[in-house]
mmCIF file of the C-alpha atoms, coordinates in Angstrom:
data_MODEL
# 
_entry.id   MODEL 
# 
loop_
_atom_site.group_PDB 
_atom_site.id 
_atom_site.type_symbol 
_atom_site.label_atom_id 
_atom_site.label_alt_id 
_atom_site.label_comp_id 
_atom_site.label_asym_id 
_atom_site.label_entity_id 
_atom_site.label_seq_id 
_atom_site.pdbx_PDB_ins_code 
_atom_site.Cartn_x 
_atom_site.Cartn_y 
_atom_site.Cartn_z 
_atom_site.occupancy 
_atom_site.B_iso_or_equiv 
_atom_site.pdbx_formal_charge 
_atom_site.auth_seq_id 
_atom_site.auth_comp_id 
_atom_site.auth_asym_id 
_atom_site.auth_atom_id 
_atom_site.pdbx_PDB_model_num 
ATOM 1   C CA . MET A 1 1   ? -24.076 -23.480 -40.239 1.00 0.00 ? 1   MET A CA 1 
ATOM 2   C CA . SER A 1 2   ? -24.060 -26.517 -42.286 1.00 0.00 ? 2   SER A CA 1 
ATOM 3   C CA . PHE A 1 3   ? -21.194 -27.732 -44.043 1.00 0.00 ? 3   PHE A CA 1 
ATOM 4   C CA . PRO A 1 4   ? -21.617 -27.200 -47.843 1.00 0.00 ? 4   PRO A CA 1 
ATOM 5   C CA . MET A 1 5   ? -20.110 -29.075 -50.363 1.00 0.00 ? 5   MET A CA 1 
ATOM 6   C CA . PRO A 1 6   ? -16.622 -28.927 -53.052 1.00 0.00 ? 6   PRO A CA 1 
ATOM 7   C CA . MET A 1 7   ? -18.088 -27.946 -56.594 1.00 0.00 ? 7   MET A CA 1 
ATOM 8   C CA . LEU A 1 8   ? -15.955 -27.961 -59.661 1.00 0.00 ? 8   LEU A CA 1 
ATOM 9   C CA . GLY A 1 9   ? -17.024 -26.388 -62.765 1.00 0.00 ? 9   GLY A CA 1 
ATOM 10  C CA . GLY A 1 10  ? -20.287 -25.768 -61.293 1.00 0.00 ? 10  GLY A CA 1 
ATOM 11  C CA . VAL A 1 11  ? -21.465 -29.923 -60.130 1.00 0.00 ? 11  VAL A CA 1 
ATOM 12  C CA . PRO A 1 12  ? -21.195 -30.323 -56.552 1.00 0.00 ? 12  PRO A CA 1 
ATOM 13  C CA . ILE A 1 13  ? -19.472 -33.259 -55.304 1.00 0.00 ? 13  ILE A CA 1 
ATOM 14  C CA . HIS A 1 14  ? -22.260 -35.304 -53.210 1.00 0.00 ? 14  HIS A CA 1 
ATOM 15  C CA . PRO A 1 15  ? -21.351 -36.956 -50.079 1.00 0.00 ? 15  PRO A CA 1 
ATOM 16  C CA . HIS A 1 16  ? -23.159 -39.959 -51.972 1.00 0.00 ? 16  HIS A CA 1 
ATOM 17  C CA . ALA A 1 17  ? -19.603 -40.217 -54.291 1.00 0.00 ? 17  ALA A CA 1 
ATOM 18  C CA . GLY A 1 18  ? -17.631 -40.330 -50.773 1.00 0.00 ? 18  GLY A CA 1 
ATOM 19  C CA . LEU A 1 19  ? -16.607 -37.281 -48.191 1.00 0.00 ? 19  LEU A CA 1 
ATOM 20  C CA . PRO A 1 20  ? -13.908 -35.863 -49.877 1.00 0.00 ? 20  PRO A CA 1 
ATOM 21  C CA . ASP A 1 21  ? -10.498 -35.142 -48.829 1.00 0.00 ? 21  ASP A CA 1 
ATOM 22  C CA . GLU A 1 22  ? -9.164  -32.078 -50.001 1.00 0.00 ? 22  GLU A CA 1 
ATOM 23  C CA . SER A 1 23  ? -5.423  -30.863 -49.881 1.00 0.00 ? 23  SER A CA 1 
ATOM 24  C CA . ALA A 1 24  ? -3.507  -28.004 -50.931 1.00 0.00 ? 24  ALA A CA 1 
ATOM 25  C CA . GLN A 1 25  ? -0.272  -26.233 -51.452 1.00 0.00 ? 25  GLN A CA 1 
ATOM 26  C CA . PRO A 1 26  ? 1.391   -23.646 -52.615 1.00 0.00 ? 26  PRO A CA 1 
ATOM 27  C CA . ILE A 1 27  ? 3.197   -23.671 -55.984 1.00 0.00 ? 27  ILE A CA 1 
ATOM 28  C CA . GLY A 1 28  ? 5.108   -20.310 -56.640 1.00 0.00 ? 28  GLY A CA 1 
ATOM 29  C CA . GLY A 1 29  ? 8.162   -18.807 -58.350 1.00 0.00 ? 29  GLY A CA 1 
ATOM 30  C CA . SER A 1 30  ? 10.161  -17.949 -55.297 1.00 0.00 ? 30  SER A CA 1 
ATOM 31  C CA . THR A 1 31  ? 14.014  -18.832 -54.790 1.00 0.00 ? 31  THR A CA 1 
ATOM 32  C CA . VAL A 1 32  ? 16.632  -17.982 -52.198 1.00 0.00 ? 32  VAL A CA 1 
ATOM 33  C CA . LEU A 1 33  ? 19.390  -16.201 -53.898 1.00 0.00 ? 33  LEU A CA 1 
ATOM 34  C CA . ARG A 1 34  ? 22.866  -16.421 -51.643 1.00 0.00 ? 34  ARG A CA 1 
ATOM 35  C CA . LEU A 1 35  ? 24.637  -12.881 -52.303 1.00 0.00 ? 35  LEU A CA 1 
ATOM 36  C CA . SER A 1 36  ? 28.493  -12.587 -51.796 1.00 0.00 ? 36  SER A CA 1 
ATOM 37  C CA . ASP A 1 37  ? 28.917  -12.421 -48.146 1.00 0.00 ? 37  ASP A CA 1 
ATOM 38  C CA . GLY A 1 38  ? 26.308  -16.316 -48.045 1.00 0.00 ? 38  GLY A CA 1 
ATOM 39  C CA . ALA A 1 39  ? 22.926  -14.546 -46.837 1.00 0.00 ? 39  ALA A CA 1 
ATOM 40  C CA . GLY A 1 40  ? 19.736  -15.312 -47.978 1.00 0.00 ? 40  GLY A CA 1 
ATOM 41  C CA . VAL A 1 41  ? 17.492  -12.728 -50.636 1.00 0.00 ? 41  VAL A CA 1 
ATOM 42  C CA . LYS A 1 42  ? 14.122  -14.803 -50.767 1.00 0.00 ? 42  LYS A CA 1 
ATOM 43  C CA . MET A 1 43  ? 12.801  -13.311 -54.412 1.00 0.00 ? 43  MET A CA 1 
ATOM 44  C CA . THR A 1 44  ? 9.280   -14.389 -55.616 1.00 0.00 ? 44  THR A CA 1 
ATOM 45  C CA . HIS A 1 45  ? 7.999   -13.206 -58.813 1.00 0.00 ? 45  HIS A CA 1 
ATOM 46  C CA . TRP A 1 46  ? 4.365   -15.124 -58.602 1.00 0.00 ? 46  TRP A CA 1 
ATOM 47  C CA . ARG A 1 47  ? 2.501   -17.858 -56.045 1.00 0.00 ? 47  ARG A CA 1 
ATOM 48  C CA . LYS A 1 48  ? -0.444  -19.454 -56.680 1.00 0.00 ? 48  LYS A CA 1 
ATOM 49  C CA . GLU A 1 49  ? -2.350  -22.732 -55.321 1.00 0.00 ? 49  GLU A CA 1 
ATOM 50  C CA . SER A 1 50  ? -2.486  -26.528 -56.594 1.00 0.00 ? 50  SER A CA 1 
ATOM 51  C CA . GLY A 1 51  ? -4.345  -29.442 -54.639 1.00 0.00 ? 51  GLY A CA 1 
ATOM 52  C CA . SER A 1 52  ? -6.171  -32.260 -54.499 1.00 0.00 ? 52  SER A CA 1 
ATOM 53  C CA . ILE A 1 53  ? -9.602  -33.926 -53.903 1.00 0.00 ? 53  ILE A CA 1 
ATOM 54  C CA . SER A 1 54  ? -10.575 -37.437 -53.628 1.00 0.00 ? 54  SER A CA 1 
ATOM 55  C CA . GLY A 1 55  ? -12.978 -39.440 -52.163 1.00 0.00 ? 55  GLY A CA 1 
ATOM 56  C CA . SER A 1 56  ? -14.760 -43.411 -52.206 1.00 0.00 ? 56  SER A CA 1 
ATOM 57  C CA . GLY A 1 57  ? -17.998 -43.426 -52.119 1.00 0.00 ? 57  GLY A CA 1 
ATOM 58  C CA . TRP A 1 58  ? -21.276 -45.198 -53.586 1.00 0.00 ? 58  TRP A CA 1 
ATOM 59  C CA . MET A 1 59  ? -21.625 -43.642 -56.974 1.00 0.00 ? 59  MET A CA 1 
ATOM 60  C CA . PRO A 1 60  ? -18.764 -41.445 -59.305 1.00 0.00 ? 60  PRO A CA 1 
ATOM 61  C CA . PRO A 1 61  ? -18.607 -37.656 -58.683 1.00 0.00 ? 61  PRO A CA 1 
ATOM 62  C CA . GLY A 1 62  ? -20.362 -36.735 -62.201 1.00 0.00 ? 62  GLY A CA 1 
ATOM 63  C CA . LEU A 1 63  ? -17.992 -34.893 -63.143 1.00 0.00 ? 63  LEU A CA 1 
ATOM 64  C CA . ALA A 1 64  ? -16.946 -36.903 -66.920 1.00 0.00 ? 64  ALA A CA 1 
ATOM 65  C CA . GLY A 1 65  ? -19.258 -34.481 -68.662 1.00 0.00 ? 65  GLY A CA 1 
ATOM 66  C CA . LEU A 1 66  ? -17.100 -31.116 -67.912 1.00 0.00 ? 66  LEU A CA 1 
ATOM 67  C CA . ASP A 1 67  ? -14.345 -29.131 -70.400 1.00 0.00 ? 67  ASP A CA 1 
ATOM 68  C CA . TYR A 1 68  ? -11.419 -29.737 -69.155 1.00 0.00 ? 68  TYR A CA 1 
ATOM 69  C CA . ASN A 1 69  ? -9.534  -27.748 -71.304 1.00 0.00 ? 69  ASN A CA 1 
ATOM 70  C CA . GLN A 1 70  ? -11.176 -24.793 -69.528 1.00 0.00 ? 70  GLN A CA 1 
ATOM 71  C CA . PRO A 1 71  ? -10.776 -23.255 -66.251 1.00 0.00 ? 71  PRO A CA 1 
ATOM 72  C CA . LEU A 1 72  ? -13.445 -24.926 -64.005 1.00 0.00 ? 72  LEU A CA 1 
ATOM 73  C CA . GLU A 1 73  ? -14.413 -22.547 -60.702 1.00 0.00 ? 73  GLU A CA 1 
ATOM 74  C CA . LEU A 1 74  ? -14.053 -25.127 -57.402 1.00 0.00 ? 74  LEU A CA 1 
ATOM 75  C CA . ARG A 1 75  ? -15.790 -23.932 -54.166 1.00 0.00 ? 75  ARG A CA 1 
ATOM 76  C CA . SER A 1 76  ? -13.400 -25.487 -51.316 1.00 0.00 ? 76  SER A CA 1 
ATOM 77  C CA . THR A 1 77  ? -14.663 -26.727 -48.384 1.00 0.00 ? 77  THR A CA 1 
ATOM 78  C CA . GLN A 1 78  ? -11.325 -26.843 -46.956 1.00 0.00 ? 78  GLN A CA 1 
ATOM 79  C CA . THR A 1 79  ? -11.075 -23.667 -44.574 1.00 0.00 ? 79  THR A CA 1 
ATOM 80  C CA . GLU A 1 80  ? -8.695  -20.934 -44.763 1.00 0.00 ? 80  GLU A CA 1 
ATOM 81  C CA . SER A 1 81  ? -8.303  -18.872 -41.297 1.00 0.00 ? 81  SER A CA 1 
ATOM 82  C CA . ILE A 1 82  ? -5.856  -15.501 -40.185 1.00 0.00 ? 82  ILE A CA 1 
ATOM 83  C CA . VAL A 1 83  ? -4.912  -15.363 -36.567 1.00 0.00 ? 83  VAL A CA 1 
ATOM 84  C CA . GLY A 1 84  ? -3.836  -12.648 -34.529 1.00 0.00 ? 84  GLY A CA 1 
ATOM 85  C CA . THR A 1 85  ? -4.914  -9.696  -32.104 1.00 0.00 ? 85  THR A CA 1 
ATOM 86  C CA . ALA A 1 86  ? -5.953  -7.307  -34.840 1.00 0.00 ? 86  ALA A CA 1 
ATOM 87  C CA . THR A 1 87  ? -9.811  -6.827  -35.386 1.00 0.00 ? 87  THR A CA 1 
ATOM 88  C CA . SER A 1 88  ? -9.026  -6.486  -39.142 1.00 0.00 ? 88  SER A CA 1 
ATOM 89  C CA . TYR A 1 89  ? -7.687  -8.846  -41.574 1.00 0.00 ? 89  TYR A CA 1 
ATOM 90  C CA . THR A 1 90  ? -7.327  -8.959  -45.645 1.00 0.00 ? 90  THR A CA 1 
ATOM 91  C CA . LEU A 1 91  ? -7.745  -12.831 -46.810 1.00 0.00 ? 91  LEU A CA 1 
ATOM 92  C CA . THR A 1 92  ? -5.544  -13.858 -48.404 1.00 0.00 ? 92  THR A CA 1 
ATOM 93  C CA . SER A 1 93  ? -7.404  -15.783 -51.348 1.00 0.00 ? 93  SER A CA 1 
ATOM 94  C CA . THR A 1 94  ? -11.046 -15.238 -52.664 1.00 0.00 ? 94  THR A CA 1 
ATOM 95  C CA . PRO A 1 95  ? -14.034 -16.206 -50.354 1.00 0.00 ? 95  PRO A CA 1 
ATOM 96  C CA . ARG A 1 96  ? -16.841 -18.591 -51.792 1.00 0.00 ? 96  ARG A CA 1 
ATOM 97  C CA . PRO A 1 97  ? -19.793 -16.534 -52.945 1.00 0.00 ? 97  PRO A CA 1 
ATOM 98  C CA . ASP A 1 98  ? -22.480 -18.884 -51.117 1.00 0.00 ? 98  ASP A CA 1 
ATOM 99  C CA . VAL A 1 99  ? -20.942 -19.059 -47.798 1.00 0.00 ? 99  VAL A CA 1 
ATOM 100 C CA . THR A 1 100 ? -20.030 -16.219 -45.743 1.00 0.00 ? 100 THR A CA 1 
ATOM 101 C CA . PRO A 1 101 ? -17.106 -15.408 -43.775 1.00 0.00 ? 101 PRO A CA 1 
ATOM 102 C CA . TRP A 1 102 ? -16.508 -15.952 -40.617 1.00 0.00 ? 102 TRP A CA 1 
ATOM 103 C CA . ALA A 1 103 ? -14.754 -14.735 -37.302 1.00 0.00 ? 103 ALA A CA 1 
ATOM 104 C CA . GLU A 1 104 ? -14.007 -16.263 -33.696 1.00 0.00 ? 104 GLU A CA 1 
ATOM 105 C CA . ALA A 1 105 ? -12.826 -15.088 -30.856 1.00 0.00 ? 105 ALA A CA 1 
ATOM 106 C CA . LEU A 1 106 ? -10.319 -17.216 -28.324 1.00 0.00 ? 106 LEU A CA 1 
ATOM 107 C CA . VAL A 1 107 ? -11.920 -16.121 -25.322 1.00 0.00 ? 107 VAL A CA 1 
ATOM 108 C CA . GLY A 1 108 ? -10.327 -17.888 -21.601 1.00 0.00 ? 108 GLY A CA 1 
ATOM 109 C CA . LYS A 1 109 ? -9.600  -21.613 -23.152 1.00 0.00 ? 109 LYS A CA 1 
ATOM 110 C CA . ASP A 1 110 ? -12.800 -21.077 -26.161 1.00 0.00 ? 110 ASP A CA 1 
ATOM 111 C CA . TRP A 1 111 ? -12.662 -20.153 -29.267 1.00 0.00 ? 111 TRP A CA 1 
ATOM 112 C CA . VAL A 1 112 ? -16.535 -18.132 -29.886 1.00 0.00 ? 112 VAL A CA 1 
ATOM 113 C CA . LEU A 1 113 ? -18.316 -16.824 -32.533 1.00 0.00 ? 113 LEU A CA 1 
ATOM 114 C CA . ALA A 1 114 ? -18.394 -13.096 -32.873 1.00 0.00 ? 114 ALA A CA 1 
ATOM 115 C CA . ALA A 1 115 ? -19.861 -10.586 -35.422 1.00 0.00 ? 115 ALA A CA 1 
ATOM 116 C CA . ALA A 1 116 ? -17.908 -9.585  -38.919 1.00 0.00 ? 116 ALA A CA 1 
ATOM 117 C CA . SER A 1 117 ? -18.481 -8.193  -42.185 1.00 0.00 ? 117 SER A CA 1 
ATOM 118 C CA . THR A 1 118 ? -16.027 -8.841  -45.045 1.00 0.00 ? 118 THR A CA 1 
ATOM 119 C CA . VAL A 1 119 ? -15.951 -6.280  -48.255 1.00 0.00 ? 119 VAL A CA 1 
ATOM 120 C CA . ASP A 1 120 ? -13.674 -6.394  -50.816 1.00 0.00 ? 120 ASP A CA 1 
ATOM 121 C CA . GLY A 1 121 ? -11.920 -9.278  -49.497 1.00 0.00 ? 121 GLY A CA 1 
ATOM 122 C CA . VAL A 1 122 ? -10.751 -7.633  -45.978 1.00 0.00 ? 122 VAL A CA 1 
ATOM 123 C CA . MET A 1 123 ? -13.113 -8.259  -42.834 1.00 0.00 ? 123 MET A CA 1 
ATOM 124 C CA . SER A 1 124 ? -13.641 -7.022  -40.173 1.00 0.00 ? 124 SER A CA 1 
ATOM 125 C CA . ILE A 1 125 ? -13.872 -8.130  -36.636 1.00 0.00 ? 125 ILE A CA 1 
ATOM 126 C CA . THR A 1 126 ? -16.320 -6.288  -34.025 1.00 0.00 ? 126 THR A CA 1 
ATOM 127 C CA . PRO A 1 127 ? -14.273 -6.657  -30.582 1.00 0.00 ? 127 PRO A CA 1 
ATOM 128 C CA . VAL A 1 128 ? -15.293 -9.543  -27.872 1.00 0.00 ? 128 VAL A CA 1 
ATOM 129 C CA . ALA A 1 129 ? -14.402 -8.580  -24.136 1.00 0.00 ? 129 ALA A CA 1 
ATOM 130 C CA . GLY A 1 130 ? -11.582 -10.675 -22.986 1.00 0.00 ? 130 GLY A CA 1 
ATOM 131 C CA . ALA A 1 131 ? -10.667 -12.043 -26.403 1.00 0.00 ? 131 ALA A CA 1 
ATOM 132 C CA . SER A 1 132 ? -7.070  -12.737 -26.684 1.00 0.00 ? 132 SER A CA 1 
ATOM 133 C CA . LEU A 1 133 ? -7.326  -13.538 -30.249 1.00 0.00 ? 133 LEU A CA 1 
ATOM 134 C CA . TYR A 1 134 ? -9.303  -13.280 -33.261 1.00 0.00 ? 134 TYR A CA 1 
ATOM 135 C CA . ARG A 1 135 ? -9.720  -16.014 -36.814 1.00 0.00 ? 135 ARG A CA 1 
ATOM 136 C CA . ALA A 1 136 ? -10.393 -14.805 -39.615 1.00 0.00 ? 136 ALA A CA 1 
ATOM 137 C CA . CYS A 1 137 ? -12.287 -17.852 -41.299 1.00 0.00 ? 137 CYS A CA 1 
ATOM 138 C CA . TRP A 1 138 ? -13.607 -18.564 -45.176 1.00 0.00 ? 138 TRP A CA 1 
ATOM 139 C CA . LEU A 1 139 ? -13.668 -20.853 -47.571 1.00 0.00 ? 139 LEU A CA 1 
ATOM 140 C CA . PRO A 1 140 ? -12.201 -20.459 -50.635 1.00 0.00 ? 140 PRO A CA 1 
ATOM 141 C CA . VAL A 1 141 ? -13.206 -20.709 -54.673 1.00 0.00 ? 141 VAL A CA 1 
ATOM 142 C CA . TYR A 1 142 ? -10.203 -21.160 -57.229 1.00 0.00 ? 142 TYR A CA 1 
ATOM 143 C CA . SER A 1 143 ? -10.112 -20.936 -60.939 1.00 0.00 ? 143 SER A CA 1 
ATOM 144 C CA . VAL A 1 144 ? -8.448  -23.978 -61.594 1.00 0.00 ? 144 VAL A CA 1 
ATOM 145 C CA . PHE A 1 145 ? -7.373  -26.500 -64.969 1.00 0.00 ? 145 PHE A CA 1 
ATOM 146 C CA . ALA A 1 146 ? -7.711  -30.134 -63.948 1.00 0.00 ? 146 ALA A CA 1 
ATOM 147 C CA . GLU A 1 147 ? -7.579  -33.441 -65.096 1.00 0.00 ? 147 GLU A CA 1 
ATOM 148 C CA . PRO A 1 148 ? -10.196 -36.014 -65.323 1.00 0.00 ? 148 PRO A CA 1 
ATOM 149 C CA . ALA A 1 149 ? -10.722 -38.131 -62.193 1.00 0.00 ? 149 ALA A CA 1 
ATOM 150 C CA . GLN A 1 150 ? -8.747  -41.293 -61.326 1.00 0.00 ? 150 GLN A CA 1 
ATOM 151 C CA . ARG A 1 151 ? -11.148 -43.315 -60.942 1.00 0.00 ? 151 ARG A CA 1 
ATOM 152 C CA . SER A 1 152 ? -11.374 -47.244 -59.517 1.00 0.00 ? 152 SER A CA 1 
ATOM 153 C CA . LEU A 1 153 ? -14.574 -49.447 -59.076 1.00 0.00 ? 153 LEU A CA 1 
ATOM 154 C CA . SER A 1 154 ? -14.287 -52.455 -55.806 1.00 0.00 ? 154 SER A CA 1 
ATOM 155 C CA . VAL A 1 155 ? -16.833 -54.528 -56.597 1.00 0.00 ? 155 VAL A CA 1 
ATOM 156 C CA . SER A 1 156 ? -16.252 -56.415 -53.493 1.00 0.00 ? 156 SER A CA 1 
ATOM 157 C CA . ASN A 1 157 ? -16.997 -53.118 -51.154 1.00 0.00 ? 157 ASN A CA 1 
ATOM 158 C CA . ASN A 1 158 ? -19.448 -51.787 -53.839 1.00 0.00 ? 158 ASN A CA 1 
ATOM 159 C CA . ALA A 1 159 ? -17.233 -48.370 -53.788 1.00 0.00 ? 159 ALA A CA 1 
ATOM 160 C CA . HIS A 1 160 ? -16.412 -45.999 -56.623 1.00 0.00 ? 160 HIS A CA 1 
ATOM 161 C CA . GLY A 1 161 ? -13.087 -44.091 -56.345 1.00 0.00 ? 161 GLY A CA 1 
ATOM 162 C CA . TRP A 1 162 ? -11.677 -41.029 -57.382 1.00 0.00 ? 162 TRP A CA 1 
ATOM 163 C CA . SER A 1 163 ? -8.958  -38.574 -57.723 1.00 0.00 ? 163 SER A CA 1 
ATOM 164 C CA . ILE A 1 164 ? -8.868  -34.894 -59.102 1.00 0.00 ? 164 ILE A CA 1 
ATOM 165 C CA . THR A 1 165 ? -5.306  -33.095 -59.016 1.00 0.00 ? 165 THR A CA 1 
ATOM 166 C CA . TRP A 1 166 ? -5.629  -28.962 -59.736 1.00 0.00 ? 166 TRP A CA 1 
ATOM 167 C CA . GLU A 1 167 ? -3.608  -25.755 -60.514 1.00 0.00 ? 167 GLU A CA 1 
ATOM 168 C CA . GLU A 1 168 ? -4.958  -22.887 -59.462 1.00 0.00 ? 168 GLU A CA 1 
ATOM 169 C CA . ALA A 1 169 ? -4.754  -20.920 -63.520 1.00 0.00 ? 169 ALA A CA 1 
# 
């Protein structure tokens, strides 16, 4: 499988703009409430993702023409995965439409590719003889709000640095 480029607002971030470092973390309306006996109860109202993409390369990423006042489609290259003994998993985010989700099986000490299909966000993995675990993998796509990139230039290194933060819409 050739690895795709991250994309923001339909613009691919080319490797010449720097191989990207991506981060993602959950944000959400959850809190732990305490009952009269001190026992904790977690209350969750909603959950979304936020993160950043940054890089440093020979050229800027070319994202200055995007309309940052509107939600943008972010096609991430950070792999999401679920591991377990089952052969059916509900994916926790939407997979990129240009990269088919894939599965792996742990046979002995090695992860091997396993046949799988994904329909309506549910991955079904074909059982593999001798497998002790299965892993459902995909690259997510998000609808995000972002600000224009923070930029830097190192003339001595001929490097354009950039960083974008985002939050799921």
